[in-house]
C-alpha positions as CSV (number, residue, x, y, z in Angstrom):
1,M,29.9,-39.5,-102.0
2,V,30.7,-35.8,-101.4
3,A,32.0,-32.8,-103.3
4,S,35.5,-32.9,-104.5
5,G,38.7,-31.2,-103.5
6,A,38.5,-28.3,-100.9
7,F,34.7,-28.6,-101.0
8,A,34.6,-32.1,-99.6
9,P,34.1,-31.1,-96.0
10,G,31.1,-29.0,-97.0
11,H,28.1,-31.1,-96.0
12,V,25.6,-31.9,-93.2
13,G,25.2,-35.6,-93.9
14,E,21.7,-36.6,-95.2
15,L,20.4,-33.1,-94.6
16,T,22.5,-31.9,-97.5
17,Q,19.8,-33.3,-99.8
18,I,17.4,-30.8,-98.3
19,V,20.1,-28.0,-98.3
20,P,22.0,-29.0,-101.5
21,F,25.2,-27.5,-102.9
22,E,23.3,-25.6,-105.6
23,M,21.1,-23.9,-103.0
24,V,24.0,-22.8,-100.8
25,D,25.9,-21.6,-103.9
26,A,22.9,-19.6,-105.1
27,A,22.6,-17.9,-101.6
28,L,26.3,-17.0,-101.7
29,E,26.2,-15.7,-105.3
30,S,23.2,-13.5,-104.6
31,T,24.9,-11.9,-101.6
32,T,28.6,-11.7,-102.8
33,T,30.0,-8.9,-104.9
34,G,33.1,-9.3,-107.0
35,P,35.1,-12.4,-108.0
36,T,35.7,-15.1,-105.5
37,R,38.5,-17.6,-105.2
38,V,38.8,-21.1,-103.9
39,R,40.3,-21.0,-100.5
40,E,41.4,-23.7,-98.0
41,L,38.0,-23.0,-96.4
42,P,35.6,-22.1,-99.3
43,S,32.5,-20.1,-98.4
44,R,30.2,-23.0,-99.2
45,V,32.1,-25.1,-96.7
46,V,31.8,-22.4,-94.0
47,V,28.1,-22.2,-94.5
48,Y,27.7,-25.9,-93.9
49,L,30.0,-25.6,-90.9
50,L,27.6,-23.1,-89.4
51,I,24.6,-25.4,-90.0
52,A,26.5,-28.4,-88.6
53,A,27.3,-26.3,-85.5
54,A,23.5,-25.9,-84.9
55,L,23.3,-29.6,-84.7
56,F,26.1,-29.8,-82.1
57,A,25.4,-26.8,-79.9
58,E,27.5,-28.3,-77.1
59,L,30.7,-28.3,-79.2
60,G,33.2,-25.7,-80.3
61,Y,33.7,-25.1,-84.0
62,T,36.9,-27.1,-84.2
63,Q,35.1,-30.1,-82.7
64,V,32.3,-29.6,-85.2
65,W,34.8,-29.5,-88.0
66,A,36.3,-32.8,-86.7
67,R,32.9,-34.4,-87.1
68,M,32.3,-33.0,-90.6
69,V,35.6,-34.6,-91.8
70,S,35.6,-37.8,-89.7
71,G,33.8,-39.8,-92.5
72,L,36.0,-38.5,-95.3
73,D,38.6,-41.3,-95.0
74,G,41.1,-41.3,-97.9
75,L,40.5,-37.6,-98.8
76,T,42.9,-34.8,-98.1
77,V,41.1,-32.1,-96.2
78,A,42.1,-29.0,-94.4
79,N,42.9,-29.0,-90.6
80,P,42.1,-25.4,-89.6
81,G,42.5,-24.1,-86.1
82,S,40.0,-22.1,-84.1
83,S,41.4,-18.8,-85.4
84,A,41.1,-19.8,-89.1
85,L,37.5,-20.9,-88.5
86,A,36.7,-17.7,-86.8
87,Q,38.2,-15.7,-89.7
88,A,36.3,-17.7,-92.2
89,R,33.0,-17.2,-90.4
90,R,33.6,-13.4,-90.3
91,R,34.4,-13.5,-94.0
92,V,31.1,-15.1,-94.9
93,G,29.1,-12.9,-92.6
94,P,25.3,-13.3,-91.9
95,T,23.8,-12.3,-95.2
96,P,24.2,-15.6,-97.1
97,L,22.7,-17.4,-94.1
98,R,19.7,-15.1,-94.2
99,E,19.3,-15.6,-97.9
100,L,19.6,-19.4,-97.5
101,F,16.9,-19.4,-94.8
102,G,14.7,-17.4,-97.1
103,L,15.0,-20.2,-99.7
104,L,14.1,-22.9,-97.2
105,A,11.4,-21.1,-95.3
106,G,7.7,-21.7,-95.8
107,P,5.1,-24.5,-95.4
108,V,5.9,-27.8,-96.9
109,T,4.0,-30.0,-99.3
110,G,1.1,-31.6,-97.6
111,A,0.8,-29.0,-94.8
112,T,-2.4,-29.5,-92.8
113,R,-5.3,-27.2,-93.7
114,W,-8.6,-26.5,-91.9
115,R,-11.6,-25.9,-94.2
116,G,-9.2,-25.0,-97.0
117,L,-7.1,-22.6,-94.9
118,L,-3.4,-23.1,-94.0
119,V,-3.3,-22.9,-90.2
120,C,-0.4,-20.7,-88.9
121,A,0.6,-19.2,-85.6
122,I,2.6,-16.1,-84.8
123,D,4.4,-15.6,-81.5
124,G,7.8,-14.7,-80.0
125,T,10.4,-16.3,-77.7
126,S,13.8,-15.3,-76.3
127,M,17.3,-16.7,-76.4
128,S,20.4,-15.8,-74.5
129,V,23.7,-14.5,-76.0
130,P,27.1,-13.9,-74.4
131,N,27.6,-10.8,-72.3
132,S,30.4,-9.4,-74.5
133,D,31.2,-5.7,-75.1
134,P,30.0,-5.8,-78.7
135,N,26.8,-7.6,-77.8
136,R,26.0,-5.2,-74.9
137,G,25.9,-2.4,-77.5
138,A,23.2,-4.1,-79.5
139,F,21.2,-6.4,-77.1
140,Y,19.2,-6.1,-73.9
141,R,19.5,-7.5,-70.4
142,L,16.2,-8.7,-68.8
143,H,15.4,-6.8,-65.6
144,S,13.0,-8.2,-63.0
145,G,12.6,-6.3,-59.9
146,D,16.1,-5.8,-58.3
147,L,17.5,-8.7,-60.4
148,D,19.2,-8.7,-63.8
149,S,19.6,-11.7,-66.1
150,G,23.1,-13.1,-66.3
151,Y,23.1,-13.0,-70.1
152,L,21.9,-10.6,-72.8
153,M,18.7,-11.5,-74.5
154,I,17.4,-11.5,-78.1
155,R,13.8,-11.8,-79.1
156,L,12.8,-14.1,-81.9
157,V,9.3,-13.8,-83.5
158,T,8.2,-16.3,-86.2
159,V,5.2,-17.4,-88.2
160,V,4.9,-21.2,-88.0
161,A,2.7,-23.7,-90.0
162,C,0.9,-25.5,-87.1
163,G,0.4,-28.8,-89.0
164,T,4.2,-29.3,-89.6
165,R,5.9,-26.8,-87.3
166,T,7.9,-25.5,-90.2
167,V,8.9,-21.9,-90.1
168,I,7.3,-19.6,-92.7
169,D,9.2,-16.4,-91.7
170,A,11.2,-15.1,-88.8
171,V,12.6,-11.9,-87.4
172,F,14.8,-11.3,-84.4
173,G,16.8,-8.6,-82.6
174,S,17.1,-7.0,-79.2
175,F,14.8,-8.2,-76.5
176,G,14.1,-4.5,-75.7
177,V,11.8,-4.4,-78.7
178,S,8.4,-5.9,-78.2
179,E,6.8,-8.8,-80.1
180,I,4.1,-6.5,-81.6
181,A,6.8,-4.1,-82.9
182,Y,8.6,-7.0,-84.6
183,A,5.4,-8.6,-86.0
184,P,4.7,-6.3,-88.9
185,R,8.0,-7.3,-90.5
186,L,6.6,-10.8,-90.9
187,F,3.3,-9.8,-92.6
188,A,4.8,-9.9,-96.1
189,S,4.8,-13.7,-95.7
190,L,1.0,-13.7,-95.0
191,R,-1.5,-14.1,-97.8
192,E,-5.0,-15.2,-98.7
193,G,-5.8,-18.8,-97.8
194,M,-4.1,-18.6,-94.4
195,V,-5.6,-18.3,-90.9
196,V,-3.2,-16.8,-88.3
197,L,-3.5,-17.8,-84.6
198,A,-2.2,-15.4,-82.0
199,D,-2.4,-14.9,-78.2
200,R,-3.8,-11.8,-76.4
201,N,-0.6,-9.8,-76.8
202,F,-1.4,-9.5,-80.5
203,A,-5.0,-8.3,-80.0
204,V,-4.1,-4.8,-81.0
205,A,-6.2,-2.8,-83.5
206,A,-3.2,-1.8,-85.6
207,L,-1.9,-5.4,-85.9
208,I,-5.4,-6.8,-86.7
209,G,-5.8,-4.1,-89.4
210,A,-2.3,-4.9,-90.9
211,I,-3.0,-8.7,-90.9
212,A,-6.4,-8.1,-92.6
213,E,-4.7,-6.0,-95.3
214,T,-2.6,-9.1,-96.3
215,K,-5.9,-11.0,-97.1
216,A,-5.0,-13.6,-94.5
217,D,-7.7,-14.4,-91.9
218,L,-7.0,-14.3,-88.1
219,L,-8.1,-15.9,-84.9
220,I,-6.8,-14.1,-81.9
221,R,-7.7,-14.3,-78.2
222,G,-9.2,-11.1,-77.0
223,K,-8.0,-9.3,-73.9
224,A,-10.1,-9.8,-70.8
225,G,-12.4,-6.9,-69.8
226,H,-12.0,-5.1,-73.1
227,T,-15.3,-3.6,-74.1
228,M,-16.3,-3.9,-77.7
229,P,-19.4,-2.5,-79.5
230,M,-22.0,-5.0,-80.8
231,I,-23.0,-4.6,-84.4
232,E,-25.0,-7.8,-84.9
233,R,-25.8,-10.9,-82.9
234,L,-25.5,-14.1,-84.9
235,S,-27.7,-17.2,-84.4
236,D,-24.9,-19.4,-83.0
237,G,-24.3,-17.0,-80.1
238,S,-21.3,-15.2,-81.6
239,W,-21.6,-11.5,-82.6
240,L,-20.0,-9.0,-84.9
241,S,-18.0,-6.0,-83.7
242,V,-15.2,-3.8,-84.9
243,K,-11.5,-3.7,-84.0
244,G,-10.0,-0.6,-85.5
245,P,-11.0,-0.6,-89.2
246,V,-11.8,-4.3,-89.3
247,V,-15.1,-6.1,-88.8
248,V,-14.5,-9.0,-86.5
249,R,-16.6,-11.9,-85.2
250,V,-16.5,-12.3,-81.4
251,I,-16.9,-15.8,-79.9
252,D,-17.3,-16.1,-76.1
253,A,-16.7,-19.6,-74.8
254,E,-16.4,-21.2,-71.4
255,I,-13.9,-23.9,-71.0
256,V,-14.1,-26.4,-68.2
257,V,-11.2,-28.8,-67.4
258,D,-12.2,-31.6,-65.1
259,T,-9.5,-34.2,-64.3
260,G,-11.5,-35.9,-61.6
261,G,-10.5,-33.3,-58.9
262,A,-11.6,-29.7,-58.7
263,A,-12.8,-28.5,-62.1
264,R,-11.1,-25.4,-63.5
265,T,-13.2,-23.0,-65.6
266,V,-12.0,-20.0,-67.7
267,R,-13.8,-17.7,-70.1
268,Y,-12.4,-17.3,-73.6
269,R,-13.1,-14.4,-76.0
270,L,-11.8,-15.1,-79.5
271,L,-11.7,-12.5,-82.3
272,T,-11.8,-13.6,-85.9
273,T,-12.2,-12.3,-89.4
274,L,-14.0,-15.5,-90.4
275,T,-17.4,-13.9,-90.0
276,D,-19.5,-16.6,-91.9
277,Y,-20.8,-18.6,-88.9
278,R,-22.3,-21.2,-91.1
279,R,-19.1,-22.0,-93.0
280,Y,-16.9,-21.6,-89.9
281,P,-18.8,-22.8,-86.8
282,A,-17.9,-21.2,-83.5
283,M,-17.2,-24.5,-81.7
284,E,-14.8,-25.6,-84.4
285,L,-13.0,-22.2,-84.1
286,V,-12.6,-22.7,-80.4
287,R,-11.1,-26.1,-81.0
288,L,-8.9,-24.7,-83.8
289,Y,-7.4,-22.1,-81.5
290,H,-5.7,-24.7,-79.4
291,Q,-3.4,-25.4,-82.3
292,R,-1.7,-22.2,-81.4
293,W,0.3,-24.3,-79.0
294,E,2.2,-25.8,-81.9
295,I,4.4,-22.7,-82.1
296,E,5.3,-23.1,-78.4
297,T,6.3,-26.7,-79.1
298,A,8.4,-25.6,-82.1
299,Y,10.3,-23.2,-79.8
300,A,10.8,-26.0,-77.3
301,E,12.3,-28.1,-80.1
302,L,14.6,-25.2,-81.2
303,K,15.7,-24.2,-77.7
304,S,15.7,-27.5,-75.9
305,S,16.2,-30.3,-78.4
306,M,18.8,-28.4,-80.5
307,L,20.3,-25.8,-78.1
308,G,19.8,-27.9,-75.0
309,G,19.0,-24.6,-73.1
310,R,22.5,-23.3,-73.9
311,V,23.6,-19.7,-74.6
312,L,24.5,-18.9,-78.2
313,R,28.2,-18.9,-79.0
314,A,28.6,-15.6,-80.9
315,R,30.1,-12.7,-79.2
316,T,29.3,-10.0,-81.8
317,P,25.9,-8.9,-83.2
318,A,26.9,-10.0,-86.7
319,G,27.9,-13.4,-85.3
320,V,24.6,-13.7,-83.4
321,E,22.7,-13.0,-86.6
322,Q,24.7,-15.6,-88.5
323,E,24.2,-18.2,-85.7
324,V,20.5,-17.7,-85.4
325,Y,19.9,-18.1,-89.1
326,A,22.1,-21.2,-89.1
327,L,19.9,-22.5,-86.3
328,L,16.7,-21.8,-88.2
329,I,18.1,-23.4,-91.3
330,A,19.0,-26.6,-89.4
331,Y,15.6,-26.7,-87.7
332,Q,13.7,-26.1,-90.9
333,A,15.7,-28.9,-92.7
334,L,14.9,-31.4,-89.9
335,R,11.2,-30.4,-90.0
336,I,11.2,-30.9,-93.8
337,A,12.8,-34.3,-93.4
338,I,10.1,-35.3,-90.9
339,A,7.3,-34.0,-93.1
340,D,8.6,-35.8,-96.2
341,A,8.8,-39.1,-94.3
342,T,5.3,-38.9,-93.0
343,L,4.0,-38.1,-96.5
344,T,4.5,-41.8,-97.3
345,D,1.8,-42.7,-94.8
346,P,-1.5,-40.7,-95.0
347,G,-2.5,-41.9,-91.6
348,V,0.5,-40.3,-89.9
349,T,0.8,-36.6,-89.3
350,P,4.2,-34.8,-89.1
351,L,3.5,-33.9,-85.5
352,R,3.9,-37.5,-84.5
353,G,7.5,-37.5,-85.8
354,S,10.0,-37.3,-82.9
355,F,12.1,-34.2,-83.4
356,G,14.7,-35.6,-80.9
357,I,15.1,-38.8,-83.0
358,A,15.5,-36.7,-86.2
359,V,18.2,-34.5,-84.5
360,N,20.2,-37.5,-83.3
361,T,20.0,-39.4,-86.6
362,A,21.0,-36.3,-88.5
363,R,24.1,-36.0,-86.2
364,D,25.0,-39.6,-87.0
365,Q,24.6,-39.1,-90.7
366,L,26.8,-36.0,-90.5
367,V,29.6,-37.8,-88.6
368,H,29.6,-40.6,-91.2
369,A,29.3,-38.2,-94.1
370,A,26.4,-40.4,-95.2
371,G,23.6,-39.6,-97.7
372,V,25.2,-36.3,-98.7
373,V,24.3,-36.8,-102.4
374,A,21.0,-38.5,-103.4
375,G,21.1,-41.7,-105.3
376,T,19.6,-42.2,-108.8
377,S,16.2,-43.0,-107.3
378,I,14.5,-40.4,-105.1
379,D,13.9,-41.5,-101.5
380,L,11.7,-39.1,-99.5
381,V,12.2,-41.1,-96.3
382,G,16.0,-41.6,-96.0
383,K,17.7,-42.7,-92.9
384,I,16.3,-39.8,-90.8
385,G,12.8,-40.4,-92.0
386,A,13.1,-44.2,-91.4
387,A,14.3,-43.6,-87.8
388,V,11.4,-41.2,-87.2
389,L,8.8,-43.6,-88.7
390,A,10.2,-46.5,-86.7
391,E,9.4,-44.8,-83.4
392,L,6.4,-42.5,-83.9
393,L,5.2,-40.5,-81.0
394,P,1.8,-41.6,-79.6
395,P,-1.3,-39.4,-80.4
396,R,-1.2,-36.2,-78.5
397,R,-2.5,-36.3,-74.9
398,S,-4.7,-33.6,-73.6
399,R,-2.7,-31.0,-71.6
400,Q,-4.4,-29.7,-68.6
401,C,-1.5,-28.9,-66.1
402,P,-1.1,-25.3,-65.0
403,R,1.6,-23.3,-66.6
404,V,4.2,-22.4,-63.9
405,V,7.3,-20.3,-63.7
406,K,10.3,-22.6,-64.3
407,R,13.0,-19.9,-63.8
408,A,13.5,-17.8,-60.7
409,L,14.2,-14.7,-62.8
410,S,11.1,-14.0,-64.9
411,K,8.9,-11.1,-65.7
412,H,5.9,-13.4,-65.3
413,R,4.5,-13.4,-61.8
414,A,2.0,-15.9,-60.5
415,K,-1.4,-14.4,-59.8
416,G,-3.3,-17.6,-58.8
417,A,-4.0,-21.0,-60.3
418,L,-6.4,-19.9,-63.0
419,D,-4.3,-17.0,-64.1
420,R,-1.2,-19.3,-64.4
421,T,-3.1,-21.9,-66.4
422,N,-2.6,-21.5,-70.1
423,Y,-5.7,-23.1,-71.5
424,S,-4.7,-22.5,-75.0
425,S,-2.4,-25.6,-74.5
426,V,-5.4,-27.9,-73.7
427,S,-6.3,-30.2,-76.6
428,I,-10.0,-30.2,-76.9
429,S,-11.5,-33.5,-75.9
430,I,-15.1,-34.1,-75.0
431,S,-14.0,-36.3,-72.2
432,L,-11.8,-33.6,-70.7
433,C,-13.2,-30.3,-71.8
434,E,-16.8,-29.3,-72.1
435,L,-17.0,-26.1,-74.3
436,T,-20.2,-24.1,-74.5
437,S,-20.6,-20.9,-76.6
438,T,-22.3,-18.2,-74.6
439,M,-24.4,-15.2,-75.6
440,A,-22.6,-11.9,-75.7
441,P,-23.1,-9.8,-72.6
C-alpha cells in the first residue's frame, strides 16, 4: 500500500512510517513559496529519492529509482532518465531536507539517562566530496606535509545522544573551519537536564562558558599540562577551579590497562560543571566519560555502514548540502527504528541493535515497497526491528587496543604508544582497568 498516482514511487519502504508523507509535505510547504503543481516527479517523491539514495550509496540515482519502483507492480510510474532526476533534485534544493532533518532530530523516547541527565557527546568528523570546480570554490583540500588529499573535505559536527546514538543536532561545511568554530551553532539544541561529553579539543574557556549559558552540564577532558588555579579541595580528591567565567570541578584520575602483558598507564584530567561531589561521585564521572566513544561509533555507522567509505555524489555545494541532510535523515530514521524495537524489551539497550542489519533490512523493505503505510494496529517493532532483535549484538567488550593511523595521508602523527592510545574508548571494567582518583598537584 503506497500513495496514489504520481506520488506512488515516493517511499523508503518501512522507514516511511518514521518519515511519513505528512512530515515530508510539511517540510516542503514550510520552505516553498508560491503555488506548486503535480509533476511527473513531485517534490515529495524527490525527497524520498534522496533519502533512498543514502541507503544505496554505491548506486547512481537512476538505479536507486529502479529499486523504489520495483515493488510497484501493476502501477503506472514514471521512468525518468538521469538528466530528469538531476533537474528534479536541483528544483527541490537542500532547504526542505534541512527542515525535514530538523523535524526528526533529537533524542528518542526512552533515551538513556545518568542520574537524571541525558548523556550527549559533541564531536566532529570529515567526509570527502568530488573535486569539481563548484566544490573547489566552497570546500577545502586536506594538506599534510608535501601531500594533498585526493578529494575535497567537509567537516561535520554533531551532538549525539550516547544511549541511542541518535543525532540531536548537526552542522557542516568546509573542512577549513575548525570544530570549535562550528560548535557554537549547535548550542541552541542544548538545555538543562543534559550532560555534554567532549574531548580535549573543546576544553576552551569560550566554549565552556557558552555551554554553561545553555544550562546544560559538561564533562570535558582537560588539556595536558594546562595550569589551573585551585579554589577549594574537595574530600573525594577532586577540586574546584575556574575556566573562563565558569566554576568547574577538576578530577584527576589514573587509568591502568592491563591485558596480561605490559600495563599501559595514562593520567586523565576531567573538567565538569557537576560540582556536587556527593551527588556526582568522581569515579562515576570517570566511567561516564567513556560513553563519549558512542559518537565515534555513530560516525563509523554513518561513514562505513551507510557510505561504505565512499565519496559523496554531489558536485555542487548545494548538492552536497542536500546529500548530507538526506544521509542524516536516513541515519536518524534507522536509529529510531532500532530504539523503538528495543523499547519492547527493558533488558535490551539500543546499542545492542546491529546497525548493519537495520540498514540491510531497510534496503529489502524499500525494494519490495513493503510496510510503507502502517496497518490499523501500531507495531513499534516492524520488519526492521524484528531483524535487529533476532540477532542482537553481544554486550560491549572492553576496548584496549591502541588507536593507530589507518590512512597514509593524515594530519595525525604517531608520537609513541601511549600518545596514540585513545583511552576514552576503553570501557571501564574492574577486571581490565583500575581507576584511582588522585589528589590535585
